[in-house]
C-alpha positions in Angstrom: 111.2 146.9 191.9 114.6 147.0 190.5 116.9 144.4 191.6 120.6 143.0 191.0 122.2 139.8 190.4 125.3 140.1 191.1 127.4 137.3 190.4 126.9 133.5 188.9 125.5 132.1 191.6 122.6 134.5 192.3 121.9 134.8 188.6 121.3 130.6 189.3 119.2 131.1 192.2 117.6 134.1 190.8 116.0 131.8 186.9 115.1 129.0 189.4 112.1 131.5 190.6 109.1 132.5 188.6 110.3 135.4 185.6 107.3 135.8 183.6 107.2 139.0 185.4 110.0 140.4 185.0 112.6 142.2 182.3 116.0 141.4 182.7 119.4 143.3 181.7 121.9 141.3 181.3 125.7 142.8 181.6 129.1 141.6 180.6 130.9 144.4 179.8 134.0 142.8 178.9 133.1 141.8 176.3 130.0 139.4 175.3 127.3 142.6 175.6 129.9 145.1 174.8 130.6 143.1 171.2 126.7 142.2 171.0 126.1 145.5 171.0 128.4 146.5 168.6 127.8 144.1 166.1 124.0 144.9 165.8 124.8 148.3 165.7 127.2 147.6 162.8 124.8 145.4 160.8 124.6 142.0 162.3 121.8 140.4 161.3 121.2 138.6 164.4 123.2 137.1 167.3 122.4 133.6 168.6 123.5 132.8 172.2 124.3 129.9 173.7 125.8 128.0 176.8 129.0 125.6 175.0 131.4 125.4 172.6 129.8 121.8 171.4 126.7 123.2 171.3 127.6 126.2 168.7 129.5 123.9 166.5 126.5 121.5 165.9 125.1 125.3 165.2 127.5 125.8 161.9 127.2 122.2 161.2 123.4 122.4 161.0 123.5 125.9 158.9 126.5 126.8 157.7 126.3 130.1 156.8 126.5 131.1 160.8 129.8 132.3 161.4 130.6 131.1 165.3 132.2 134.0 167.9 133.2 133.5 171.1 135.8 132.8 174.4 137.4 130.5 176.3 139.7 132.0 178.9 139.3 135.5 176.8 140.7 133.7 173.6 138.7 132.3 170.2 137.8 128.4 170.5 139.6 126.5 167.9 137.8 126.3 164.0 135.8 129.9 165.5 135.5 132.7 162.8 135.4 135.1 165.5 136.9 135.8 169.3 134.9 138.0 171.3 136.2 141.1 170.8 134.0 143.8 170.1 136.0 145.3 166.9 135.4 142.4 164.8 131.9 142.4 165.7 131.4 145.8 163.9 133.2 144.3 160.8 130.5 142.0 160.1 126.9 143.2 158.2 124.0 141.1 157.3 125.0 138.1 158.8 124.0 135.7 161.7 125.7 135.1 164.5 126.0 132.3 166.8 128.1 133.1 170.1 129.3 131.3 173.1 131.1 133.1 175.9 132.3 132.2 179.4 129.8 133.7 181.2 127.7 136.2 179.2 126.0 133.9 176.9 125.0 131.9 180.3 123.8 134.5 182.0 121.7 135.4 178.9 120.8 131.9 178.8 119.7 131.5 182.3 117.0 134.3 182.1 115.4 133.1 179.0 112.6 132.7 180.5 111.7 136.7 181.8 108.9 137.9 180.2 111.7 140.2 178.2 115.7 139.7 177.8 117.3 143.0 177.2 121.0 143.1 176.5 122.6 145.8 178.2 126.5 147.7 177.7 128.3 150.1 178.6 127.9 151.5 175.3 123.9 151.2 175.1 123.4 153.0 178.4 121.1 156.1 177.7 119.3 154.1 174.9 118.4 151.5 177.3 117.4 153.9 180.2 115.4 155.4 177.6 113.7 152.8 176.6 113.0 151.4 180.2 111.7 154.9 180.8 109.1 154.1 177.9 108.6 150.7 178.7 108.3 150.5 182.4 109.1 147.3 184.2 107.2 146.2 187.5 110.3 144.4 188.1 113.9 145.0 186.4 116.5 142.7 186.9 119.8 143.4 186.2 122.1 140.4 185.9 125.8 141.4 185.6 127.5 137.9 184.5 130.4 138.3 186.6 133.8 136.6 186.4 134.0 132.6 186.0 132.5 132.2 189.3 133.0 135.8 191.3 131.9 139.0 191.3 132.9 141.7 188.7 133.6 145.6 189.0 132.4 146.2 185.3 129.2 144.9 184.9 128.3 146.3 188.4 129.5 149.6 187.3 127.3 149.6 184.3 124.3 148.2 186.2 124.8 151.1 188.5 124.9 153.6 185.9 121.6 152.4 184.8 120.2 153.1 188.1 121.3 155.8 187.9 119.7 157.1 185.0 116.1 155.8 186.0 113.0 156.9 188.4 113.3 155.3 191.7 109.2 155.2 192.0 108.7 151.7 191.8 111.3 150.7 194.3 115.0 149.6 194.4 116.6 147.3 196.3 120.0 147.4 198.5 121.9 146.0 195.5 120.7 148.1 193.4 121.5 151.3 196.1 124.8 149.6 196.3 125.6 149.5 192.4 124.2 153.1 191.4 126.8 154.3 194.5 129.8 152.1 193.2 129.1 154.3 189.4 128.8 157.4 191.4 132.2 156.3 192.8 133.6 155.7 189.4 132.9 158.8 187.7 133.9 159.7 184.3 137.3 156.8 185.6 135.4 154.2 183.4 139.0 152.9 181.2 141.3 153.3 184.0 138.9 151.3 186.5 138.1 148.8 183.8 141.9 148.1 183.3 142.1 147.6 186.9 139.7 144.8 187.3 140.4 140.8 187.2 139.2 140.9 183.3 140.5 144.0 182.9 144.3 142.6 183.8 143.6 139.0 181.9 143.0 141.1 178.7 146.0 143.2 178.8 147.6 140.0 179.4 146.3 138.5 176.3 147.3 141.4 174.3 143.2 142.5 174.7 144.1 146.1 176.3 142.2 147.5 173.1 139.3 146.2 173.4 138.8 147.6 177.4 138.8 151.7 176.1 136.2 150.4 173.4 133.9 148.6 176.2 134.5 151.6 178.1 133.0 154.2 176.2 129.4 155.7 177.4 125.9 155.6 175.5 128.0 155.5 172.3 125.2 153.5 169.9 121.3 154.3 170.6 120.6 150.8 170.4 118.3 148.2 172.0 118.6 144.8 172.1 116.5 141.9 173.0 116.6 138.5 172.6 113.7 137.3 170.9 112.5 133.0 169.7 116.5 132.3 171.1 117.9 135.2 168.9 119.2 138.5 170.0 117.8 141.2 167.8 117.7 145.3 167.2 114.7 146.9 168.7 115.5 149.9 167.2 116.8 151.6 163.8 
């Protein structure tokens, strides 16, 4: 069965259930998971997702070689090495990064007890679909990180794009059908639609509009990433 958690309240509800037989794919298109995919595709060794700024700084104190990355209200917290722009992550090679964002890393942490946690974005959709075709999940949960406590259009579109690429013999929930229909409605106008979202408008307001164009690209990285032992790592070369 393919199910979709559409917002943070649904993520919290589902995270309180038994996830031992579930493969979860987490989407935070603008921008956390897009930055993760970009970084690992560009040579980042591993990314460590954490919920809070304090936890990120504590990790850095214990391991000074780590880079601090993330955002609050779209901008990097004081003293961080990086923000949450994928182009920043594209410039790092051979480093380990501890990352905290408002929604994305929290969503990843919420489903960490799933049997497998994969990282999704528009940037790696075809690679994800190919992986899930060859490693079929009996129960597949697509997690839309959201915006604050709200539903986010961009994450739902990405989830729907993945649903559209998967076989349906295992069954689909109403939420999966809805996101697939949304993706089909959006079609090829991903950049335009993402600019009209709440996140997209905020990113443009704070001078990060270029990130939208980067994140709106479809299947530019042949990369699948998995949470393993608290680290997000690449499963493909």
